[in-house]
KOLGU-4560 file (N, C-alpha, C; in nm, 3 decimals, padded with zeros to 5 digits):
<recs>
<n_xx: 09.176 n_yy: -03.602 n_zz: 08.911 ca_xx: 09.185 ca_yy: -03.479 ca_zz: 08.990 c_xx: 09.055 c_yy: -03.401 c_zz: 08.975 mol: A seq: 1 type: MET>
<n_xx: 09.001 n_yy: -03.358 n_zz: 09.083 ca_xx: 08.874 ca_yy: -03.285 ca_zz: 09.083 c_xx: 08.899 c_yy: -03.137 c_zz: 09.110 mol: A seq: 2 type: SER>
<n_xx: 08.830 n_yy: -03.053 n_zz: 09.035 ca_xx: 08.840 ca_yy: -02.909 ca_zz: 09.059 c_xx: 08.741 c_yy: -02.863 c_zz: 09.166 mol: A seq: 3 type: LEU>
<n_xx: 08.650 n_yy: -02.954 n_zz: 09.205 ca_xx: 08.545 ca_yy: -02.915 ca_zz: 09.299 c_xx: 08.598 c_yy: -02.861 c_zz: 09.431 mol: A seq: 4 type: PHE>
<n_xx: 08.697 n_yy: -02.924 n_zz: 09.497 ca_xx: 08.747 ca_yy: -02.867 ca_zz: 09.624 c_xx: 08.801 c_yy: -02.726 c_zz: 09.607 mol: A seq: 5 type: PRO>
<n_xx: 08.867 n_yy: -02.698 n_zz: 09.495 ca_xx: 08.916 ca_yy: -02.562 ca_zz: 09.472 c_xx: 08.802 c_yy: -02.463 c_zz: 09.460 mol: A seq: 6 type: ASN>
<n_xx: 08.695 n_yy: -02.503 n_zz: 09.393 ca_xx: 08.579 ca_yy: -02.415 ca_zz: 09.376 c_xx: 08.511 c_yy: -02.388 c_zz: 09.509 mol: A seq: 7 type: ARG>
<n_xx: 08.501 n_yy: -02.489 n_zz: 09.593 ca_xx: 08.439 ca_yy: -02.471 ca_zz: 09.724 c_xx: 08.523 c_yy: -02.373 c_zz: 09.807 mol: A seq: 8 type: VAL>
<n_xx: 08.655 n_yy: -02.385 n_zz: 09.800 ca_xx: 08.742 ca_yy: -02.292 ca_zz: 09.873 c_xx: 08.724 c_yy: -02.150 c_zz: 09.820 mol: A seq: 9 type: ARG>
<n_xx: 08.718 n_yy: -02.135 n_zz: 09.688 ca_xx: 08.698 ca_yy: -02.002 ca_zz: 09.629 c_xx: 08.564 c_yy: -01.943 c_zz: 09.673 mol: A seq: 10 type: GLU>
<n_xx: 08.461 n_yy: -02.026 n_zz: 09.679 ca_xx: 08.330 ca_yy: -01.978 ca_zz: 09.722 c_xx: 08.336 c_yy: -01.931 c_zz: 09.867 mol: A seq: 11 type: ALA>
<n_xx: 08.405 n_yy: -02.005 n_zz: 09.951 ca_xx: 08.419 ca_yy: -01.967 ca_zz: 10.092 c_xx: 08.496 c_yy: -01.836 c_zz: 10.105 mol: A seq: 12 type: ALA>
<n_xx: 08.597 n_yy: -01.818 n_zz: 10.020 ca_xx: 08.678 ca_yy: -01.696 ca_zz: 10.025 c_xx: 08.600 c_yy: -01.573 c_zz: 09.977 mol: A seq: 13 type: GLU>
<n_xx: 08.489 n_yy: -01.593 n_zz: 09.908 ca_xx: 08.409 ca_yy: -01.481 ca_zz: 09.858 c_xx: 08.341 c_yy: -01.406 c_zz: 09.972 mol: A seq: 14 type: ALA>
<n_xx: 08.334 n_yy: -01.469 n_zz: 10.088 ca_xx: 08.279 ca_yy: -01.399 ca_zz: 10.205 c_xx: 08.129 c_yy: -01.414 c_zz: 10.218 mol: A seq: 15 type: GLY>
<n_xx: 08.074 n_yy: -01.330 n_zz: 10.305 ca_xx: 07.933 ca_yy: -01.336 ca_zz: 10.338 c_xx: 07.863 c_yy: -01.207 c_zz: 10.299 mol: A seq: 16 type: LEU>
<n_xx: 07.734 n_yy: -01.219 n_zz: 10.274 ca_xx: 07.647 ca_yy: -01.104 ca_zz: 10.247 c_xx: 07.561 c_yy: -01.083 c_zz: 10.370 mol: A seq: 17 type: TYR>
<n_xx: 07.553 n_yy: -00.960 n_zz: 10.417 ca_xx: 07.468 ca_yy: -00.929 ca_zz: 10.532 c_xx: 07.344 c_yy: -00.858 c_zz: 10.480 mol: A seq: 18 type: LYS>
<n_xx: 07.229 n_yy: -00.919 n_zz: 10.502 ca_xx: 07.103 ca_yy: -00.862 ca_zz: 10.453 c_xx: 07.053 c_yy: -00.752 c_zz: 10.547 mol: A seq: 19 type: SER>
<n_xx: 06.950 n_yy: -00.684 n_zz: 10.503 ca_xx: 06.896 ca_yy: -00.573 ca_zz: 10.581 c_xx: 06.836 c_yy: -00.619 c_zz: 10.714 mol: A seq: 20 type: SER>
<n_xx: 06.800 n_yy: -00.747 n_zz: 10.724 ca_xx: 06.745 ca_yy: -00.795 ca_zz: 10.851 c_xx: 06.853 c_yy: -00.849 c_zz: 10.944 mol: A seq: 21 type: ASP>
<n_xx: 06.981 n_yy: -00.837 n_zz: 10.903 ca_xx: 07.092 ca_yy: -00.877 ca_zz: 10.987 c_xx: 07.141 c_yy: -01.020 c_zz: 10.965 mol: A seq: 22 type: GLY>
<n_xx: 07.070 n_yy: -01.097 n_zz: 10.885 ca_xx: 07.111 ca_yy: -01.233 ca_zz: 10.857 c_xx: 07.229 c_yy: -01.233 c_zz: 10.760 mol: A seq: 23 type: SER>
<n_xx: 07.312 n_yy: -01.335 n_zz: 10.767 ca_xx: 07.425 ca_yy: -01.346 ca_zz: 10.675 c_xx: 07.408 c_yy: -01.469 c_zz: 10.586 mol: A seq: 24 type: THR>
<n_xx: 07.454 n_yy: -01.455 n_zz: 10.463 ca_xx: 07.443 ca_yy: -01.561 ca_zz: 10.364 c_xx: 07.573 c_yy: -01.566 c_zz: 10.284 mol: A seq: 25 type: TYR>
<n_xx: 07.613 n_yy: -01.683 n_zz: 10.240 ca_xx: 07.733 ca_yy: -01.691 ca_zz: 10.156 c_xx: 07.714 c_yy: -01.611 c_zz: 10.027 mol: A seq: 26 type: PRO>
<n_xx: 07.815 n_yy: -01.532 n_zz: 09.988 ca_xx: 07.806 ca_yy: -01.454 ca_zz: 09.865 c_xx: 07.804 c_yy: -01.544 c_zz: 09.742 mol: A seq: 27 type: ARG>
<n_xx: 07.878 n_yy: -01.651 n_zz: 09.748 ca_xx: 07.888 ca_yy: -01.744 ca_zz: 09.636 c_xx: 07.855 c_yy: -01.882 c_zz: 09.687 mol: A seq: 28 type: LEU>
<n_xx: 07.756 n_yy: -01.946 n_zz: 09.624 ca_xx: 07.713 ca_yy: -02.078 ca_zz: 09.667 c_xx: 07.722 c_yy: -02.174 c_zz: 09.550 mol: A seq: 29 type: GLN>
<n_xx: 07.775 n_yy: -02.291 n_zz: 09.575 ca_xx: 07.790 ca_yy: -02.392 ca_zz: 09.471 c_xx: 07.693 c_yy: -02.505 c_zz: 09.501 mol: A seq: 30 type: ILE>
<n_xx: 07.610 n_yy: -02.536 n_zz: 09.402 ca_xx: 07.519 ca_yy: -02.650 ca_zz: 09.414 c_xx: 07.555 c_yy: -02.750 c_zz: 09.306 mol: A seq: 31 type: LEU>
<n_xx: 07.556 n_yy: -02.876 n_zz: 09.342 ca_xx: 07.581 ca_yy: -02.980 ca_zz: 09.242 c_xx: 07.452 c_yy: -03.004 c_zz: 09.164 mol: A seq: 32 type: THR>
<n_xx: 07.465 n_yy: -03.068 n_zz: 09.052 ca_xx: 07.346 ca_yy: -03.102 ca_zz: 08.972 c_xx: 07.254 c_yy: -03.190 c_zz: 09.054 mol: A seq: 33 type: ILE>
<n_xx: 07.311 n_yy: -03.284 n_zz: 09.129 ca_xx: 07.228 ca_yy: -03.372 ca_zz: 09.211 c_xx: 07.150 c_yy: -03.293 c_zz: 09.316 mol: A seq: 34 type: GLN>
<n_xx: 07.214 n_yy: -03.195 n_zz: 09.379 ca_xx: 07.145 ca_yy: -03.113 ca_zz: 09.479 c_xx: 07.029 c_yy: -03.036 c_zz: 09.414 mol: A seq: 35 type: GLN>
<n_xx: 07.051 n_yy: -02.982 n_zz: 09.295 ca_xx: 06.945 ca_yy: -02.910 ca_zz: 09.225 c_xx: 06.830 c_yy: -03.004 c_zz: 09.192 mol: A seq: 36 type: ILE>
<n_xx: 06.864 n_yy: -03.123 n_zz: 09.141 ca_xx: 06.760 ca_yy: -03.222 ca_zz: 09.109 c_xx: 06.684 c_yy: -03.266 c_zz: 09.233 mol: A seq: 37 type: LEU>
<n_xx: 06.751 n_yy: -03.263 n_zz: 09.348 ca_xx: 06.686 ca_yy: -03.299 ca_zz: 09.474 c_xx: 06.603 c_yy: -03.184 c_zz: 09.532 mol: A seq: 38 type: ASP>
<n_xx: 06.604 n_yy: -03.068 n_zz: 09.465 ca_xx: 06.521 ca_yy: -02.956 ca_zz: 09.509 c_xx: 06.592 c_yy: -02.853 c_zz: 09.594 mol: A seq: 39 type: GLY>
<n_xx: 06.721 n_yy: -02.869 n_zz: 09.618 ca_xx: 06.794 ca_yy: -02.770 ca_zz: 09.699 c_xx: 06.805 c_yy: -02.639 c_zz: 09.621 mol: A seq: 40 type: LYS>
<n_xx: 06.793 n_yy: -02.529 n_zz: 09.691 ca_xx: 06.805 ca_yy: -02.398 ca_zz: 09.631 c_xx: 06.910 c_yy: -02.317 c_zz: 09.706 mol: A seq: 41 type: GLN>
<n_xx: 06.964 n_yy: -02.212 n_zz: 09.643 ca_xx: 07.060 ca_yy: -02.127 ca_zz: 09.713 c_xx: 06.997 c_yy: -02.067 c_zz: 09.838 mol: A seq: 42 type: PRO>
<n_xx: 07.079 n_yy: -02.039 n_zz: 09.936 ca_xx: 07.033 ca_yy: -01.977 ca_zz: 10.060 c_xx: 07.043 c_yy: -01.826 c_zz: 10.044 mol: A seq: 43 type: ASP>
<n_xx: 06.929 n_yy: -01.757 n_zz: 10.046 ca_xx: 06.928 ca_yy: -01.611 ca_zz: 10.036 c_xx: 06.810 c_yy: -01.556 c_zz: 10.114 mol: A seq: 44 type: TYR>
<n_xx: 06.810 n_yy: -01.426 n_zz: 10.141 ca_xx: 06.706 ca_yy: -01.367 ca_zz: 10.228 c_xx: 06.565 c_yy: -01.393 c_zz: 10.177 mol: A seq: 45 type: PRO>
<n_xx: 06.474 n_yy: -01.418 n_zz: 10.270 ca_xx: 06.335 ca_yy: -01.448 ca_zz: 10.234 c_xx: 06.270 c_yy: -01.336 c_zz: 10.155 mol: A seq: 46 type: ALA>
<n_xx: 06.307 n_yy: -01.211 n_zz: 10.184 ca_xx: 06.245 ca_yy: -01.100 ca_zz: 10.113 c_xx: 06.300 c_yy: -01.086 c_zz: 09.971 mol: A seq: 47 type: HIS>
<n_xx: 06.396 n_yy: -01.169 n_zz: 09.933 ca_xx: 06.455 ca_yy: -01.164 ca_zz: 09.800 c_xx: 06.443 c_yy: -01.298 c_zz: 09.729 mol: A seq: 48 type: ARG>
<n_xx: 06.335 n_yy: -01.370 n_zz: 09.750 ca_xx: 06.321 ca_yy: -01.504 ca_zz: 09.690 c_xx: 06.316 c_yy: -01.499 c_zz: 09.538 mol: A seq: 49 type: ARG>
<n_xx: 06.286 n_yy: -01.383 n_zz: 09.480 ca_xx: 06.282 ca_yy: -01.372 ca_zz: 09.334 c_xx: 06.411 c_yy: -01.311 c_zz: 09.279 mol: A seq: 50 type: ASP>
<n_xx: 06.514 n_yy: -01.304 n_zz: 09.362 ca_xx: 06.636 ca_yy: -01.233 ca_zz: 09.324 c_xx: 06.715 c_yy: -01.302 c_zz: 09.215 mol: A seq: 51 type: ALA>
<n_xx: 06.697 n_yy: -01.431 n_zz: 09.197 ca_xx: 06.779 ca_yy: -01.500 ca_zz: 09.098 c_xx: 06.720 c_yy: -01.495 c_zz: 08.958 mol: A seq: 52 type: THR>
<n_xx: 06.599 n_yy: -01.448 n_zz: 08.944 ca_xx: 06.536 ca_yy: -01.442 ca_zz: 08.813 c_xx: 06.487 c_yy: -01.301 c_zz: 08.786 mol: A seq: 53 type: PHE>
<n_xx: 06.533 n_yy: -01.243 n_zz: 08.678 ca_xx: 06.484 ca_yy: -01.112 ca_zz: 08.640 c_xx: 06.349 c_yy: -01.128 c_zz: 08.571 mol: A seq: 54 type: LYS>
<n_xx: 06.259 n_yy: -01.041 n_zz: 08.601 ca_xx: 06.129 ca_yy: -01.043 ca_zz: 08.536 c_xx: 06.142 c_yy: -00.973 c_zz: 08.401 mol: A seq: 55 type: LYS>
<n_xx: 06.092 n_yy: -01.037 n_zz: 08.300 ca_xx: 06.093 ca_yy: -00.975 ca_zz: 08.167 c_xx: 05.989 c_yy: -00.865 c_zz: 08.163 mol: A seq: 56 type: ALA>
<n_xx: 06.019 n_yy: -00.755 n_zz: 08.095 ca_xx: 05.919 ca_yy: -00.650 ca_zz: 08.085 c_xx: 05.799 c_yy: -00.698 c_zz: 08.004 mol: A seq: 57 type: PRO>
<n_xx: 05.684 n_yy: -00.656 n_zz: 08.046 ca_xx: 05.562 ca_yy: -00.693 ca_zz: 07.973 c_xx: 05.559 c_yy: -00.618 c_zz: 07.841 mol: A seq: 58 type: ARG>
<n_xx: 05.517 n_yy: -00.687 n_zz: 07.741 ca_xx: 05.505 ca_yy: -00.620 ca_zz: 07.611 c_xx: 05.367 c_yy: -00.647 c_zz: 07.555 mol: A seq: 59 type: SER>
<n_xx: 05.320 n_yy: -00.554 n_zz: 07.483 ca_xx: 05.190 ca_yy: -00.569 ca_zz: 07.417 c_xx: 05.214 c_yy: -00.562 c_zz: 07.267 mol: A seq: 60 type: ARG>
<n_xx: 05.184 n_yy: -00.670 n_zz: 07.198 ca_xx: 05.203 ca_yy: -00.665 ca_zz: 07.054 c_xx: 05.106 c_yy: -00.567 c_zz: 06.990 mol: A seq: 61 type: PRO>
<n_xx: 05.147 n_yy: -00.515 n_zz: 06.876 ca_xx: 05.059 ca_yy: -00.423 ca_zz: 06.803 c_xx: 04.933 c_yy: -00.499 c_zz: 06.764 mol: A seq: 62 type: ALA>
<n_xx: 04.818 n_yy: -00.432 n_zz: 06.772 ca_xx: 04.694 ca_yy: -00.500 ca_zz: 06.736 c_xx: 04.700 c_yy: -00.546 c_zz: 06.590 mol: A seq: 63 type: PRO>
<n_xx: 04.650 n_yy: -00.665 n_zz: 06.568 ca_xx: 04.649 ca_yy: -00.719 ca_zz: 06.432 c_xx: 04.548 c_yy: -00.643 c_zz: 06.347 mol: A seq: 64 type: ALA>
<n_xx: 04.586 n_yy: -00.628 n_zz: 06.223 ca_xx: 04.491 ca_yy: -00.565 ca_zz: 06.130 c_xx: 04.383 c_yy: -00.666 c_zz: 06.097 mol: A seq: 65 type: GLU>
<n_xx: 04.265 n_yy: -00.617 n_zz: 06.067 ca_xx: 04.156 ca_yy: -00.705 ca_zz: 06.031 c_xx: 04.174 c_yy: -00.745 c_zz: 05.885 mol: A seq: 66 type: ASN>
<n_xx: 04.235 n_yy: -00.858 n_zz: 05.864 ca_xx: 04.260 ca_yy: -00.907 ca_zz: 05.730 c_xx: 04.149 c_yy: -01.005 c_zz: 05.691 mol: A seq: 67 type: LEU>
<n_xx: 04.101 n_yy: -00.992 n_zz: 05.572 ca_xx: 03.999 ca_yy: -01.086 ca_zz: 05.525 c_xx: 04.058 c_yy: -01.165 c_zz: 05.410 mol: A seq: 68 type: THR>
<n_xx: 04.022 n_yy: -01.288 n_zz: 05.406 ca_xx: 04.067 ca_yy: -01.376 ca_zz: 05.300 c_xx: 03.948 c_yy: -01.409 c_zz: 05.211 mol: A seq: 69 type: LEU>
<n_xx: 03.967 n_yy: -01.410 n_zz: 05.080 ca_xx: 03.856 ca_yy: -01.451 ca_zz: 04.993 c_xx: 03.825 c_yy: -01.598 c_zz: 05.014 mol: A seq: 70 type: PRO>
<n_xx: 03.699 n_yy: -01.627 n_zz: 05.040 ca_xx: 03.660 ca_yy: -01.766 ca_zz: 05.067 c_xx: 03.612 c_yy: -01.835 c_zz: 04.940 mol: A seq: 71 type: LEU>
<n_xx: 03.561 n_yy: -01.757 n_zz: 04.846 ca_xx: 03.512 ca_yy: -01.814 ca_zz: 04.722 c_xx: 03.592 c_yy: -01.758 c_zz: 04.606 mol: A seq: 72 type: LEU>
<n_xx: 03.612 n_yy: -01.836 n_zz: 04.501 ca_xx: 03.685 ca_yy: -01.785 ca_zz: 04.385 c_xx: 03.614 c_yy: -01.663 c_zz: 04.328 mol: A seq: 73 type: PRO>
<n_xx: 03.692 n_yy: -01.564 n_zz: 04.291 ca_xx: 03.636 ca_yy: -01.443 ca_zz: 04.234 c_xx: 03.607 c_yy: -01.335 c_zz: 04.334 mol: A seq: 74 type: GLY>
<n_xx: 03.609 n_yy: -01.363 n_zz: 04.464 ca_xx: 03.587 ca_yy: -01.259 ca_zz: 04.565 c_xx: 03.715 c_yy: -01.180 c_zz: 04.580 mol: A seq: 75 type: GLU>
<n_xx: 03.704 n_yy: -01.051 n_zz: 04.591 ca_xx: 03.823 ca_yy: -00.967 ca_zz: 04.609 c_xx: 03.821 c_yy: -00.902 c_zz: 04.743 mol: A seq: 76 type: ASP>
</recs>
């Protein structure tokens, strides 16, 4: 017994999203692993191509202190 047909029905019941340009897209889309490996991507508005990945905030590490290591025995 496969759960896939039930999931496809649930995705269809989720309805459609209407973008600001008037285009409609499925709210919930199911892709199989094979489809992903074949390069298929979810269908969403062109102006939101980065919508599935949040950008991490940029961070700047604290500047490293200038540490010196003794290279010869007896140097402090």
